N, C-alpha and C positions, 0 to 999 in steps of 0.2 A: 530264881528257881528255874530249873530246867523243865521245859514243857515236852511231854512225850505225845506221840501221835498214835491214834488207835483206829483200826477198821471196826466201826460199830454196827455196820449193816451191809448186806449184799443183796442183790436182786437179779432176776433173770426173766427175760421175755423170750418165749419160744413161739415161733409162728405156727399156726394150726396145720399147715400142710407139710407133709413129709414125702420124700422120693426115696424109694428102695433102690438098691443096686440093680435088681431085676428090671425095674421100670426105666432106669437111666440107660442101661445097656440096651434094652429093647429099642428105645428111641435113637440111640447112637448108631446102632447097627442098621436100622432102617435108612438113616442118612447115608451111611457108608455104602450100602447097596445101591442107592439112588445115585450117589456120586460116581461110583465105578461104572454104573450102566451108562450115565451121561457122557462119560469120558472113555468109553470102552475102546474106541479106535486108537486114541492117543496112547492108552495103556498098552494095547497090543503092539504098537510100534515101538514101544519103549520110551516114548517121549514123556510120559507121566508115570509116576509110581502109584499103584492102587492103594486105597485106604484099607486098613485092617480092622477087623472087628475087635470089639472089646469083650470082656467077659466078667461075670460075677467073681469067678475064682481069681482072675488076674487082679482085680481091684482089691479084694480082701487080702490077698498075699502081699501086695505092694504097699498097702496102707493100713489095713485093719478096719477100714470104713465099711459099714453095712447099710447106712441110710443117712439122710440129711434133711433138716428142716429148711423150708424155703419160703420167701415172701410170695412168689408166684410159681405154681407148679405147672399150669397149663402151657405157658409160653416156653418153658424150658424143655418140656417133653414133646413139643410140636417139631417134628423133623424139618419142617419148612422155616422154622424160626430159631429155636434153640437158644433163646434169650429171654430172661424174665420180662413179662409185660407189667410195667409199673407206670401207670399214667402220670403225667406231670400234674401238679396241683396249682391252683391259683395262689398267688403270693399272699393272699389274705388267709390262707389255710395253713395249718401245721404241715411241715414237710414230712415225708414218710420216715426219715431218720429221726426227726424230733419226736414223732409219734411213738416209735418203738423204744426210743431212749427213755421217754417218760414212763412207759410201762415198767421197764426194769428199774428205773429210779424210784418209783412209788414203792416197790417191794423192799428196796434197800432202806428207804425212809421209814417204812413201817417197822422193819426189823430193828432199826436204831431208835425207834420211839420218837420220831421227828416228823415235821411237816415241811413243805417247801420253803416257807418263810423263815425257817431255821437256818437255811443254807445261805452262805454269803460268798461262795465261789463255785463255779461249775467248769469242769473240764470235760470236753468230748474228745476222746482219744480213739482213733480208728485207722484202719489201713487205707481207707479211701473216704473222702468226704463228698457229700452230695453236691456241694457248690463251694466256690471260693470265698464268697462273703455275701451277706453278713454271716458271721460264725454260727454254725449250727448250735454251738454251746450257748450262745446269747439267746437263741430261739428257745432252747430248753430251759434256760434260766427264767425267761419271761413266762413260759407255759407253766412252770411250777410255782411261780410267785417268789422265786429266790431273789436275793439282793446282791450287792457287791459287784464282782467282776466275773467274766467268763471268757474262755478261749478254746480253740480247737488245737489239736496237735496230732502228728502222725509220725510214728516210728514203726510202721508196718505191724507185724505180729507181736512186737514188744510194746505197743502203745499203752496197754493197760498197766504194766509194771512201771513203765517210765512215768505214766500219768500218776500212779499212786505215790511215787517219789516226789513229784512236783507238788501234789497235794499235801503230803507229809511235811515237806519243807515250808510250805505256806502256813500250816498250822503251827509248826515249831517256831517260825519267825514272828508269828502274830499277825501276819498280813491277811489271814482269814481264820475264822473260828471253826467253821465246818465246811468241808468241801465235798461236793458230789462229783465223782469221776465216772463217766459213762462211756460204754463202748458199743454203739450201734453199728453192727457189721453186716452189711448186705453184700456178702462176698460173691454171690452169684452174678452180680452186675458186672464184675470184672473177670469172670471166668470164661475161658474159651471152651464151650461145650462140644466143639468139633475137634478137639485135640485128645487123642486116645490116652496120652500119658498124664493128662491132668483134668479131664472132664468130670471126674468123680470127687475131686479134692474138697470143694468148699460147700458150706451151708450158710444160712442166715440166722442171726440171733441178735440180741442185745443184753449187755450185762451192765451192772452198776455197783459201786461201793461208796459208802459214806466214810470219810476220814475226819476225825475230830480230835480234840485235845483229851487226854486222860482225865482232866478236871471236869469236863462236860459230859463225857460218855457215861452211860449207865453203869453203876457199880457192878463190877464182876462180869461185865458183858463185853463181847468182842475180842479183838486181837491186838496186842501191842505190836507195833512195828519196831522190832529190835534193831534191825539194820537193813540197808538196801545197797545194792551194788549194780551199777550200769556199765555197759561196755558196748562200743561200736567198732566194727572192723569193716572197712569198705570192701564190698564184693558186688559183682554184676550177676552172680549166679541165681538170684531171685530178682526179677525186674518187671516193671510195668512202665512203659514210656508215654502213657497218655497224660496230657496236660494242656494248659491254656495255650501253648505254642503249637499245638497240633495243627491248627488251621493255617499256620504260617508256611507250611509245606504241604500242598495238596497231595503229593505222592504218598504221604504217610497216613492219610485219613483211612481208617478201617483196616489198617494192616494188623497182623497178629501180635506184633510187639506192643500194641496199645492195650493189650489185655495181659493177664498174668502169664508170666513165663518163668521157667526155672530149669536149672541143671541139677536134677534131683540127686544123682550119685555124688556129685561134688559137694552139694549141701550136706548130705549125710556124712560124708567123710570129714568135712571141715568143721561143721557146727557141733556135732556130738561131743568130741573131746574138749572143745572150748567151753561148752556149757558145764560139763562135769567138772572141769578144772576150776571154773568160776565159783561154783557151789562149794567145792571142797576147800578152796583157798579162803572163801568167806567164813566158813565154819571155823577153820584153823585160826584166822585172825581174831575171832571172838573167843578163842580157847574153848570151842565146843567140839565135842566128839560126835561122829556120825551116829553113835549109839544114843545120843540125846535127841535124835531126830525121829519124830513119830510119823511124819508124812511128807511127801513132796507132791505138789500140784503143778504138773508140767504143762507147757504149751501143747495143745492137742493137735499136732500136725500129722504125725505118722507113728504108728504103734511100734514099729521097729526102732525108730529113733528114741522114743521114750523108754523102751525096754533097755536099750544100750546105756543111755544116760543114767537111769535109775540103778542099773547094775554097777556102773562105774562109781556112782556116789556112795552107795551102800557097801560096796565091795563084795556083793553077793547078789543072788537073785532075790529081789524083794517080793513080799507077798503082794497080792493084787490090792489089798487095802492100804499099803504103804505108798503106792503110786497109782492112784485111781484113774480109771479111763472113762471118758465120756465120748471119745472119738468114734466109736462104733455107731452110736445113735446120732450124734450131732455133726460128724465130719469135722474138717478143719474150719473153725470160725474165727480165724486170724487171732486178734488180740483178745477176743472174749473167751478162748478155749480154756486157759488156765483159770480164769475166773469162774467158768461153769464148774470145773472140777472142784474148785475150792468151795463154791456155793453149795454143791450137792453132797460133798464128802468132807464135812468138818464137824458135824454135830456130835460125833463120838469121841472127839479129842477132849482130854480133861484139862482143867486149869493147870497152868504151868508147863504144859507140854508144847514142844516146838514143831513148827512145819516150815517148809520152803515153798514159796510161790514163785514160779520161774517161767519166763517166756523167752523166745528166741525166734529170729526171723530175718527178713531182708535187711541188708545193711553191711555186714551181719550185725544184728543188735541182740543183746543179751541183757535181761533184767532179772535179778533174783532178790527176793525179800525174805528175811528171816522173821517169822511171826511167832508170838507166844500167846497161847490162850490165857486170857485173863481169869 
């Protein structure tokens, strides 16, 4: 008998602190003024280029972002620091990633009608992990009282959709009964808040989903995973060079390439058509018409990208409800973005209706899941 996989619950942890565009711009522009004043002679000689102010209008036009939730607000807005202040914890305490992952996981478990001991596999999928080992997933597993196995994985902004496929494969193969897939994304930790082109992009959050067999999931609850499609195309246009070899060349320590970097225009031009084509081809392979599609939950990186992708998929300008946005409130939360959109905007979908959960990001990586409301 064929075993099918079901998303039976989803969860979201939102940090209590939020930073508006006005607050972020005020901090950035203060730093710019101090920088230009400190280097005024070199700037006047033409030896250095002056830094340029940011603005709320620029941020909202470029991205659609209006605010973002963060683990630490004070450190980010301090013009002398502009880095979140997240104190290291003793090894005997839960790490900050484990803590926020467990908050999201608990909501997903509650929605699925489960407890931690019902889970026999945990995947922590995120764009950056707090440490190399032991795996954060194993720490989450222990904190929740789950059994079985656990591992970390990283496919940047596509980590969640890739993680759901791994979980679905585990359930279908019988190697796990119920899998918890969690995305603790502390994106402000790898964002350069002194780069005008990207200082506004990211926020912090954690999301989670439970994937289990249709035989064990609550009757009529959740979403059948009808199909999944993953694709990677190597590109340097989104990159972060930080890693364990960083200390092996002292000249690279603290350089800006050890934080998030991207060629935004190239990403827009190359990723949008690839994502739209993947979704359209996937629907066609399943003999599904786009008219059968009630909703798409896209990766929340940039409003202009999402508008273009949705238009290409639907063949028209979709209604806001057909391609919901959480980007304005949460900013880009890497792999968690599409899960937030799904978590907040699926209650009105009726049994039998279809949706697409899709992510895309560095790699380039693209993951798309066809889901059917049970």
